N, C-alpha and C positions, 0 to 999 in steps of 0.2 A: 238194821237193828239199832235200837236206842240202848246205850250201854253206859254203865258206871263201872270203872275198873280201879280197884284199890284206893277208894276215896277215903281220906282221913280229914275229919273236922273236929277241932277242939275249941271249947269256950273256957279259957283259963285252964284249970286242971281237969275239967270235965271233958271226956272224950265221947262225942255223940256218934260219929262215924269212924270206925277203926278198920282201915283197909277194906272198905265195904265195896262189894261188886254185885251188879245186878244187870240182867238183860231184860228188856221190855219189847213186846211185839210192836211192829210198825203199824198195826191196825187194832181197832177194838178198844174196849175200856178195861183198864186194870185198876183194881182198888187196893188201897193200903188200909188195913184195919189193925188197930192196936191201942194201948193205953196212952193217955196224954203224957208227953215228955219222953217218949221212947225214941224220937228222932225223925218222925214222919215229915214234919214241917221243914226241918233242916234239909232232908233229902230233896223235897220239892224246890226249896230255894237254891240248892246246889244245881239241880237240873235246869232251873230257870236262868242260871248265870248270875244270881243276886247274892250268892254266898260263895266266897272263895274257899277252896279246899287247900289244906296244907300239902297234900300230895294226891296223886291219882289223875285219872283222865276221864272226860265225859265225851261220848260220841252221841250227838243228838242233832236234830234239825236246827237251823239257824233261828228260825222264827218260832220262839217258844213264848207262851203266854201263861202267866201265873195269876190265879184267883187267890187273893189273900184271905186269911180267916176273918179279918175285919172288912166290913162292906166298903169303907172309905168313900162314901157318897158325899157330894157337895150340896149343902143345904139350900143354896140359892139356884140350883139347876133342876129342872123338871126331869122326869124319867126319860122323856124323848130327847132332851138336851144331853143327858148323860151318854146316850148312845151316839147321838150325832157328833159329840165331841171327839170320839175315837175313830170316826169314819173319815176317810179321805173324801174330798169334795165329789168325786165321781161316784161314790157309793152312798151318798146321803139319802138316797131313796130307800135304803135298806132298814131304816129305823124301825118301821112297823114289823119287818120280818123278825128282828131279834126280840122285840117286845112280845110278839105272838109266840115265839118259841118258848118263852118263859111265862106265858099266860098273863101278860101285863098290858094287853092292848087297851083296856079300859082306864089304865092309869097313866097314859102318855103325858098328860098335863099336870100330874100330881108331883108335889115336892116330897123329898124324903121324910119330912115330919108328918106327912099325911099317909105314909105307908106303914103297914104292920111290919114286925120284925122279919117275918117270912117273905113279905113282898120286897123289902129292902135287900134281902139276900138274893132273891131272884133278879132284881135289877142289877146288882153287882155282877151276877153271873152273866146276864145278858150283855153287859158292857164288856166283860172279859171275852166272850165268844165273838162279839162284833169286831174286836181288834183283829181277828183273823190270826192264823198261825198254822204251823205244821205239827205242833204238839201242845196240848192243853194240860196244864197242871192245876188241879182244882183242890184247894184246901177246905174241906168241910163245905162243899157247895150247897148242901141241902139242910143246913142247920136252921131249924124253925119252919121248914117247909113240910106241909102234910105229905104223907108217903104216897098216896095215889097220884098227886100232882108231881112229886119228885120222880116217880116212875115214868110218867108221860114225858117229862122234860128230858130225862136220861135217855129215853128211846130216841128222841129227836136229836140229841147230841151225838149219839151213836151213828145216826144217819148222815152226819156231816162228813164221815169218812176220814176223820183226823184222829190219830192216836191220843188217848186220854189216860192220865194217871191221876186218880183222885184219892183223897183220904176221907174216911167216913166211919162213924160208930153205929150207923143204922143198919140193922140186919137186912131189912127189906131192900135197901139200896144196894147193899153188897150182893144180894142174891141176883140182881139184874146185871152184874158186871161179868165180863168174859172170864176173868180170873181174879182171885182174891189172894193177896199176900198178907199173911198174918205176921204182924210186927211185934217185936219185943225189944227191950233195951232200956237205957243206953248201956253200951253202944248198940246201935240199931242192928237187928238181925231179922230176917224175914223168911217165911216158909210159904211155898205155893200150896194152897189148899186143894188144888186140883190134882197135882202130881204127888203132893206130899214130900217134895224134894226140897231140901235146904238150898237156898241160893245166897 
């Protein structure tokens, strides 16, 4: 089980997570849906190990990968080079696999300035997935991506067999996830829309 237990995070006088607890399944895709500023990104950063908590405990796989809200692409690297940069030498042959997963095969030699906003987002996602991991934390992975394409990519991500926690405002994306946690706050509170149970 992937678990947050009594996590507290404050930014100055603002409490974003207040003794927050959550259990996540070890398989499948879970979505966080809620207004901007309610604490979704902070939770993803805590789970990724990039944000220290004032108190509480995280139980999660060691290899966790976070997709940031910003694409963070390097303007001097092609799409293929962005993927190759994160792959160990023994896996360099996988570049085309990750570009294909995000439907960017035709853009392998394109630079970020030559990509649309949605393409740039897909490249950032491909690079994140290529890093490998035992838990993927995806912050708005389909911003600017057309919904039919997002659905196809999400299905392929699910087939990787790695647990995923993503945040999204897109109803069509949320409908494809195994469970949806409706978020409100701060401090962050979530409700499982399948069971209707507060967690």
